[in-house]
N, C-alpha and C positions, 0 to 999 in steps of 0.2 A: 160610264161613271157609276159608282155604287153609292147608294144612299146610306150614310153612316148610321142614321137612326134605325133604318130598317135592318141593317146588318147586325147591329147590336151584339148580342152574345151568340148569334146563330153560328153553329158549327158546320163547316163544310162537310158534305157527305163524302166519305171515303169510297174509292173504287172497290175496296175490300168487301163492301156490303153486297156487291153484285157478283162476287166470285163464290164458287162452291168450296174453295180452299180455305180452311181455318188456319193452318200453319204447315210449314215444311221443316222437319227436323229428324235427326237420326236415320237419314236415308229413306224416309218415307213421307208421303203426303197425307195429312189428316184433313178430311172433309168436314163440312159443317154438320153433317148428320152423324159424325163419329166414326164413320168407316175410314179405313186407311188404304193407301195404294202404294205399290212399288212399281218402278218402271225399269224395264230392261231395254238396253240398246242392242239391237240384233243385226248381225251381218246378213248378207244376201248371197244367193247363188244364181247363176245364169241357167235357168231351167231349159232354155231353147238349145243350149250347147250340149246338153246331156243326151246320151243315146236313149232309144226308146225303152230299153230295159231299165236303165237308170231312172228315167222319168216315172215308170210304173212303180219302181221300188220307193221312190220319194213320196209319191202319192199314197201308196199303201202305208208307209210309216207315218205319214201325216195324219191319215184317217185313224190309225191306231193311237197316235198321240192324243188326238181330240177326244177319242172315246174314253181316255183315262181321266178326263176332267169332269168334275161335278160342279163347277162354277164358271162364270163367263170370263172371257178375256177380251180386251180391247186392243186391236191392232191399228197402229197409226203410221202413216207414211208422210213424212214432212219434206217438202221440196223448198229449197232456198237457193237464191243466186249464189254461185260459187265465188267465194272471196279468197283471192290469191295475192292480195296486196303484200302480205308478209313474204311470200315466195318471190315476188317481183323485186322487193327491196333487197332480199338476199342475193338475187342475181345481180342487182346493181352494185352491191358491195363487192361481189366476186369480180365484176368487170373492172372496178377501180383498182382492186388489189392485183389483178393479173399483170405479170411482168412480160409475158409473151404477147407481142402485138397481134399475131394471128389469132390466138385464143381469145384475146380481149375483143377483137372484132366479131368473132363467132358468138361470143357470149352476148354482145350487144345486139347482133342480128337475131339471136334466139329470143332475147327479151322483147325486142320489137315485134317479133312474130306472135308471141303470146299475147301482148297487149292488143295487137290488131285483131287477133282471133276473138278476144273478149268483146271488142266493139262491134264485130260482125254478127256474132252469135251469142245468145243468152244461155250461158252454160249453167246448168242447175246441178246441185248436189242433193242426193236423196238419203234420208236417214230413216231407219225402221225401228219402231218402238212397240213393245208389248206392255200394256198396263195390267198389273196383277192386283185384283181386289181382295180385301178381307173385311168382313163385318160379322157381328154375331148373328144377324138375321140370315146371312147367306151360308153360315156354317151349319151344315146338315148334321154334323156329329153332335151338336148341342140339342138338348131337349126342346120340344115344341114350346113349352111354357117360357123357357129362358129366351128363345128367339122372339116369341110374341111380346114379352115384356120389354125387350130392348127397343121395339118400335116406338113405345111411348116414352122411353127414357133417352132417345137418341140425342136430344139437345144437351144432355148432361155428359155424354160420352167424351166430348172434347176436353172436359175439365176433370176427367177421372183421375184416380190415383196413379202414381208412377208404376205401381204393380200391375194395374190393368193395361196401361200403355205398353209395358214390357211384354205382357201376354199377347197383345195384338201384334207387336213387332216380331215376336218369336214365331207366331203362326204365319205371318206374311213371309218371313225368312224361309220357312219350310216350303211355302208355295213357290217362291222365286227360285229356290234351288231345284225344286222338282221340274219347273218349267225350263230352266236352263239345261238340266240333264236331258229332258225330252227333245229340246232343240238341237242339242249336240248329236243326237241320234239321226237327225235330218241333215247333218253336215253344216249346221249353223252355229256360229259363235255368238255368245251373249255376255253382256256385262251389266250388272246392277248399277244404276245411277246413284251417285253420292248426293248428299244434301246440296252441295255447291252446284253439281250438274243438274239437279232437279230445279233449283231456283233459276238457273240460266235457261233451261228448257222452257219453263213457263214464262219467264221474262221475254224470251225471244218469240214465243208463240203469241203472246198478247201485244207485242210491240214489233211486228214484222217489218215496219218501215224505218225504224230507228235503231234496231239492235246492233247493226254493224257500225253505225256512227257513234252510238253510246253503249259500248259493251258493258255487261254487268260487272260490278266490282266484286272482288273476292269477299265472301261473307265474313271472313275474319277481320276485314278492314272496315266493315260497315258499323256505324254507330246508331243507336236508337235514342231519340230524344224522349225524355220522360218529364 
């Protein structure tokens, strides 16, 4: 029970206070210190199946790619239980719609096999992300005084003018495009996450136990109480 007198006008502390993220918009993440982040979803390659020459070439290209960077990158591997409920529902619908009895039985057997397989083994899906940063402090092309001054004004960066925000966004776009081009040289495909995808990524990351039971709503359907 809560004491109403003690509760009074006390405002509950939001979890936002404990996150480094100030907001997510225009396909980028704005941090509390004013820095921005872009996130790339990256494909994978089976390195072990490559020949020895191919492996050496991949390693050489990867080293060359890293040497072109003058800023850090964050590589994240996210493992989650594979959710194929939608696939199983689709099989069930196909089973009901099947007019051929033999095909209907085969579809039912296959669906049962997949369900049994999931109960025996914990099948995980892996996704690979690269987080691309940008901030005035890390931009070596800027003068020392400009970067030094930004350290003391970082708290104001989040509320900067639209012009400055667009400048940050433009610089981050260039970095993401450069990273994507470098990854393609390694035989990897990459895709920049949209605002909706970014929100879902962080929602799933901070709510690993409930994100499948309570999927994130489309941001266009969300309403904010004022």
